[in-house]
Each structure stands twice: as C-alpha cells, then as structure tokens.
C-alpha positions, 0 to 999 in steps of 0.5 A: 099810434100804430105799432109795427112788428118785424118777422124774419123768416129763414126758409129752405129756399129764401130769407125774407123780412115781413112787417105787420102792423098792430091790426096784422096787416102786411105793410113792407116785405123783401125777400132774397133767394138762396141755395145751400152749397155742398162741401166738395169734400163730403158727399151729402153735405149741404152747408148753410152759409152764414156770412152771405145769408146774414148779409141777405137778411140785413139787406131784406130788413133794410128794404122791408123797413124802406117799403113800409115807409118807416124807420128802425125806431118804428118797429116795436119787436122783432122775431124770427122763424126758420126752416127746421132741423138745421143747425148752427154751432157757435164758440165760447164767444158766441160767434157762429162757426158752422151750420148745415141746411135741413136737407143735409145727409152727410151723416150716412155712416153714422146713422148706419153704424148706429142702427146696426150697433144700437138698433133700439136707440132710434125707436127709443128716441122716436118715442120720446121726441117724435123724431128719427135719425133722418134729419135729427142733430145727434148723427149730425153732431157725431159726424162733425165730431169725427170728420171735423174735430177741429170745429167740434172742439170749439163748440160751446152751444148749438141752436136751430137757424131761427135761434141764430137769427136772433143771436145775430140780433141779440147776442143771446143763444136760446132755443125753443121747443118747436124748432129745437124739437126737430133735433130729435133731442127734446121731449114731447111730454116736457118741451125740454131737452132729454139730457143724456141722449148725446152722452150715449154716443160720446158727446155732451149735452152741455152744448144744448142751449136754454129752452124758451117758449115762443113770445118770450123777450130774450134780448135787445137788438145790439149796436152792431145788429142795428148798424147791419139791419137798420133797426133801432138798438135796444128793439126787443128781440123775441123767441120765435119758432119753427116755420111750420108750427109758427105758420099754423099758429098764424093760421089760427090752428090753435086747437086740437084736431085742426088741420092745415097745408103749408105750400112752400119749398116743401109742403107740410101737412099738419094736424094738431093732436095731444101730447101722447100720440106717435105713430107705431109705424114711424111713418109720421113725425111729431113736433111740439107746437108753439103752443104748450100743451099741444103737439103736431102730427106732420107729413112732408111732401119734399121739394114741391115748390122747388120743382115748380121753381125748376119747371119755371126756370127750365121751361118757362123762359117766355113766361118770365120774360113776359113777367119781367116786361109786364110785372105779372108773375110767371107761375100765374102765366104758366097756370093760366095756360094749364087751365085749358087742360082737362082734369087728370093732365092727360094722365101724366104721372109726376114722380117727385116727393113720395108720401111720408115714410119717416122710418125709411125716408127716401124718394125715387128719381125726378122723372114724368111718366106716361108722356105723349109725343103729342105736344099738346098732351104733354107740353108745357101746360099739361105738365104744369097742371100735372105737377099741381095735381100731383101735389094735391094728391100727395098732400091728401095721402099724407093727410089720410095717414094722419087722420087714420092715426088720430082717428079724427077728420077736421071739418076743413083744411087751411091752405097757406104759403106761397102755393095758397096764392093760386085759387086753382090749386086751392080748389085741387086740393079741396077736390082731391081731399074731399074737404072744404079748403080755406085760404087766409087773407095773409098767405104768408102765414108763417111770417104772420105767426112770427109777427104774432110772436113778436107782439106777444113779447111786446105785450100786445097779446097774451098768447097766440090764441089771442093773436089769432083771434085778432089777426087771422082773416079768411079770404075764400072757401072752396068746396069739393067738386064731387064729380071729379074726386073719383078721377083724382082717387084713380090717379092717385092709385095709379101714382102710388103703383108707379111710385112703388116701381120708381122706388125699386129702380132706386133700390136696384141702383138703376136710377138715383134717388131725389133725396135719401135720409142718412143711412139708407 
C-alpha cells in the first residue's frame, strides 16, 4: 500500500501544498499567490499576513488532497519549508501575534545605530553565523521593542515561517538550523543558538525556540488544524527547513562541492561547503545545510521571478488571455516569441538584481538600458529574452565568486524550481556559466526535499542522503554552447559597468533603489 507525504511551502510570492507518493512522484498540488503588505505607519515594513495566509494554505492543502484523489487519512506525515529570514512572534499561549516577511526592511535606524556605535558587532556575528544585519532578526527585534513595545512585551517565543506552519498544525513551536540560521543568531559550527547576542542590545535570548534537526517528528496534527486543512488528526508533523537548503537536498546536493541554482521569485546560487568557510569581504552568506556537518555558500539574485511576473502582467495581456483560453502557460507563450531574437537581445541591458554584496547590499533602480525605438529590437520578445539572459549572467557572476572563495569548481550545475521548467533558460545558464546544467524530473525540488523530511520522520528513509538516492531523478542535461560564451562574457562586462553607474545614481539620490538592506 502506498504512503503519501505532504509538503507545505510558504514562499516569498506564494504558498503551496504538494503531495508525493513513496516513489517521489508528485500526486497533487495547489498554489495560491500572495503579497506582503506594508504597515503604512512604518517605512520599509512588509508584514506577513498570518490570518489570510493560513486561510490560503488551508485551502491549498484541501485542494491538493482532492487533486491527488486521497483523504486526509492517506497522508503519512507532513512537513513545511518556507522563505527564510521571515520571523513570527508568539505570546505565552502559543498564539502568533506578529510576523514580517523576508524582504522587510523597517529596521533601518536600528542597523545604522548598531553599526555606528558598535562597528565590530556585525562582523563578529557574521564570523559566527554567516549572516549580516541585512536580513537578520536582531535589528528587527530591536525595532519591535522600540516601536511596538506592546507587541514585544507579549513575546514568549519567536520562530521562522516554516516553523509557524508546523506550529499551526501541531501546536508545537520549534525551529531548525537551516532556517533558524538565517536569523544571524545561530552558530555555523554548533548548529545551535549563540546565546547572549540579543542581550548585547538589551533583549532576551529566552525567546529563542528549541532547535530540532530536519526530519524529526515534533508533534501531530491537532483536531483544530485537521478541520482547517482536511488532514487527519494525529498525522505526524515533521521539522522541515529553509526553502533553499531543503530544495537543494531535494536535488541530491548532499555532498561537499555540489552546486545548484534555484530559480524562483528570488534566484539562489548555492554551493555545499565545509563548516569553517566564510567570506572575508562579507559579500556571500553562509547557512547551515539541512544535513549536519555541512554548510552552504549562497548568493542571491533579487526578484528575478517577480520581475518576470511584472513583465507578464504589464506587457503580456495578450498571452495571458491566450493562456486562459487554451490552457497554455503565458510565460511559455512569451518565451516562444523570444526564441526568434538573436543571442544578446540586441544589446538590451536589464538593471534589476545586482550580484551579491551582503555587507553592503542594495540594488539600483529597475530599468532597461540601451533600448531602441525599433519595435522589433526593443519589443516584447526582445525584452523577455534580455530578462532571461540577464538572470543567467547575474547567476554566473555570483557562482564565480563562490568558486573563487572555495577554490573548487563543480562538475555541473543543478537547475531547479519554476525557472527550470524552461529548457531555453537551462541552456542559457549552461552557456553563460560554461558548465553542464542538469534539470531534475521534479522541478519543484523545494517541495520534494520537504516531502523527504516528512518521509524521514515517518521512518521511510534514514536521512536526506538516502532519500536523495531513492527519489532524485534527472530529466535533461544541457551542454555549454562554446561559440556563444564570449558573447555572454562581453554582455556580462557591459552589464557590470552599467550597473555600477546605476548604483551611483542611487547614491546620488537621483533614482530609487529596488531594495536596500536596513541601514543603508
């Protein structure tokens, strides 16, 4: 008799529920898009809507179970993964009372004050945790204590968003190293909290939850959660982890030196490394992997998927209408048109995400440079191709920074998540990086890795290594087009020079940054 595992993924741009069987095959899925809403009182705020998003996740779970033709009793275990850095606060009763999304940047004055008054503090935290203040929990909690003291005074525990999903299901609040590590309060070496850091700014480490390794059962689905989700009460609830690390485990990245690019709302470029590596320049971040004994060097390209969604919504109305009528995908229809555009996209230079500069992290204003008034050379198809090429160029430059630091170049790149559904994009990534690119049969690797955690908790696998060996299957391999690499190398150099100039416009307050880390 088959066993089924439910993965819940609370991402930056959407929430989803995905069901896998005991062969690793996807059986049902449902997704709901969401946006994070600013609090009009506070600049840079991006609140995570706890009530609405739990409602959406409940609907997704019910729909995924129905699509799979199952009942809640058929689900052997459930786990969760999520965007990292986002935090949830709970009161003493265990009720979630406040949450912010990963891109929240409200703690500007707190970061500036810490950097001014204690210039050594951020570097000391980075050396232990691999994180800066950019997306860390410490400045946000300090902001909360100073600006919403009535909320901060009620806090008994905090957690990450994936932990919140599990707490909603089981009533148990805990965290894991891979997601908890993105707070900047957890040690890369010990995989546990560095107690005493919050006390240095007048806060208390007592709010940090118990750390549990991914794949560990933390509780069972409560009767209340069962009514909301369609799951059976008593279903094991298993610790998951951060979306990036969970996703790479779902791609079989279980050994040192292996490399992946995850193409979602953000693009993450990941390389498995040992536990003793950090970047002296603080350009890269380092996170605990879901696998004990390994960390990951990571660079992030901001809003790649969100930029494609913007382009689709702003300029792809015709394709969206055709997609609704035919059941096709609007992105696929746009890409089909872009294939007639020559490599280099007539020199169009998209200015969106910069390469990773974790210690001083901000982006230029979104723009498109070097456009022509010729509608063929600067029309919808040309811009779409330029956006895809630029994503590959930025990913390649981020990866090269990691390779230089680790002194290792992998044999291949694993490309997954939503963008990997496009063979054209996979080929671009291979050509621009000069490395073979493989795509998995299951493109939603984050959900697969999360389901693997659930399966480990249910006793189906010993660990993520065994799960990867059994579940990860490959779809296609793409080899670099060597004759095009010089063209993309040159395009990358032009982009880098143009981006420097665009950052200067932000520095001069002429244009507005797409995103700035707090304190900049």
